N, C-alpha and C positions, 0 to 999 in steps of 0.2 A: 090718372096718367100711368101709374105703375102697372095697373091691370092691362092697359093697352100695350105696354112694353112686354109683359110676360106672355100674352097670348101668341105672338108670332113664334116664340121659342117652343111652345107646345107642339107646333107643327113643323119644326125645323127638320125632324127626321122622317117626315111622311114619305119622301121619295123611296126610302129604303124599305118601307112597310109592304111594298108591292113585290118584294123579293121573297125567296124561300127562307123564312125565318124559323129558327128554333123557338121552342116555347120560352117566354121571357123569364128571367130570374129576378124576383122581387125581394128587396131587402128593406125591412122596417127596423128602425133603430131609435131607441130612446136613451138619452144620456143626461145624467145629473152631475153637476160639478159644484163643489163648495169650496170657497177659499177662506182664509183667515188672515188677520193682521195682528201684529204684536203690540201690546200695550207698553209704551216706553217707561211707564211708571213702575210696574211690577214685573215686566218681562213675561207676561202671560199672553196666550193667544185668544183673540176675540173673533167671533164669527164676522166675516166681512161681506161675502156675497154668495149668491146661489144662482147657478145657471141651469136652465132646463132646455134641452134641445131634442127635437123630433125630426127625423128625416126618413124619406122613402126614396129608394133608387130602383129603377127598372133598367135592366140590361138585356140586350138581345144580340145574338150572333147570327151572321148570315155570310155564307161563302167565306171570303177572306177579309171580312170586316166585322166590327162590333160597334154598337151604339148604346149610349146610356143617357138616362134622364133622371136628374136628382132634384128633389124638392126638399128644402130644409128650412125649418123655423126654429128660432131660438130667442130666449128672453133671459136677461141677466138683471137680478135685483140685488142692490146693495143694502145691507142692514144699517139703519140709522144714519144714512148719508145719501147725498144725491149722486146721480150718475147712471141710474137705471136706463136700459135701452133694450130694444128687440129688433130682430131683422127677419126677413123672408128672402130666401135665396133659391134661385132656379138655375140649373146648369144643364146643358145638353152637350154631349161630347161624342166623338167618333174616332175610331182607329182603323186604318186601312193597311193591309200588307200587299204591296205591289211587287209581284215576283218574289225572289228570294233576297233581294238586296235592299229594297226600300220599305220603310215603315212611316206612314204619314198620320198625323193626328190633328184634331181641332177641338176647340171648346168655345161655346157661347154661353154667356151668363148674364143675369140681371139680379141685383141685390138691393132691396129697399131697407134702410135703417131708420128706426123711429126712436126719438128721445122725448120723453114726457116733459122734461125741464128745458128751459131756455139756457143759452150760454150766459157768460158773465156780463155781456153787453145787452142782453134781452132779446137776442135773435134766435130763431129756431135752428136746431142742429140736424134736422132730418135730411137725408140724402138718398138719391137713387143712383146706383152705379151700374154701368154697362161694361161687360168684359168680353174680350175676344182673344183667342190665342191659336197659333198654328205651330206645329213641330214637325221635324223631319229627321229621320235617321237613315244613314246609308252604310251598308256593310261593304267596305272596299274589298277585303278578302276575309276569310273566316278568322274571327278573332280581332279584327280591326274595324272600328266603326267611327263614323263622323256624325255629329249631331248638331242641329241648329234649331232655334225657335224664336218666335217673336210674339209679344202679347201687348194688348192695349187695355187701359181702364179709363173710363170717362165718368167722373163723379159730378152729378148735378145736385147741388145743395140748395135747399130752400132759401138759405142766405147765400146769395150769389157770390159773395166775397170768398166763400170756402170752396167754390167749384174748381176742379182741377182735372188735368189729364196726365196720364202716366204711361210710359212705354218701356218695355223690357225686351232686351235682346240677349240671347244666350248662344253659346257655341261650345262644342266639346269634342274631344278626341280620346279614344281609348284603344289600346292595342295589347294583345296578350302574346308574350314570347316565352313559351314553355311555362316555367314556374313564376314568371314575372308579369305583372299587369301595370302598364304605364297609362296615366290619364292626365289630361289637361282640360280645364274648363274656364269659361269666362261668363260673367253676368253683369250687365249694365242696365241701370234703371234711371230714367229721365223724367222728372216731374215738371209740368208747365202749367201756367194759369189757363183756365177754360172760360173764354168770353172776356169782353172788355171790362166787366165789373169785378172780375176775380182778383183777389188780393194775394194769391198764392205766389210765393217766390219760386223762381226756376232753380232747380237743383239737379245734381247727377250723383250717382253712387255706382262705383265699379268694384267688382270682386273677381280676382283671378286666382286660380289654384292649380297646383301640380301634385300628383300623387304617384307613389310607387308601391305596389303591393307584391309581397313574396308569399307564395303558397306552395310549400314543399310537398303537399299532398297531390298536386296535379301531375 
């Protein structure tokens, strides 16, 4: 099923391939990360986990737009304890410049997470998550921009009680007045159960911020 979901994303940017593309920019990346935990008895650090991540990103520009395709695989191994997991993530994104005032963007993604161990109740923890997002930025006048975005995530868990859907809404404003930059931003996330068998509780999280920056060098 996961492969069937990934295949459509591979062809999501095909319409743009008929345009006059520049040569693609390909980025390969390998990352290794190791963590440690503190022994409470003698306050020494003990190896805790090792994560290996490999990713490939292909980016192409055409006229007033750019498109990217990112494939990422990662595995995290805990030393002498349970909790190991791995995931395969595929994202396709695009950015469009419409005239001098508008900048539009989108993202489509699918992520499959695999856990070798069962949870405490003996149920599998594997999940497949679909993601979609859209953003827009409008330049009112030079130095003043309005931004808005919306995103959705749908997590289909092998144990249907853990399936959930989440929606994020963002809005922002920034304006430069000489040496001063004024900004205001909002982010709201809403989590809901997915399907009649889901046991996820509905919840909401809101973040608002105001900022004022002074740059005497401008």
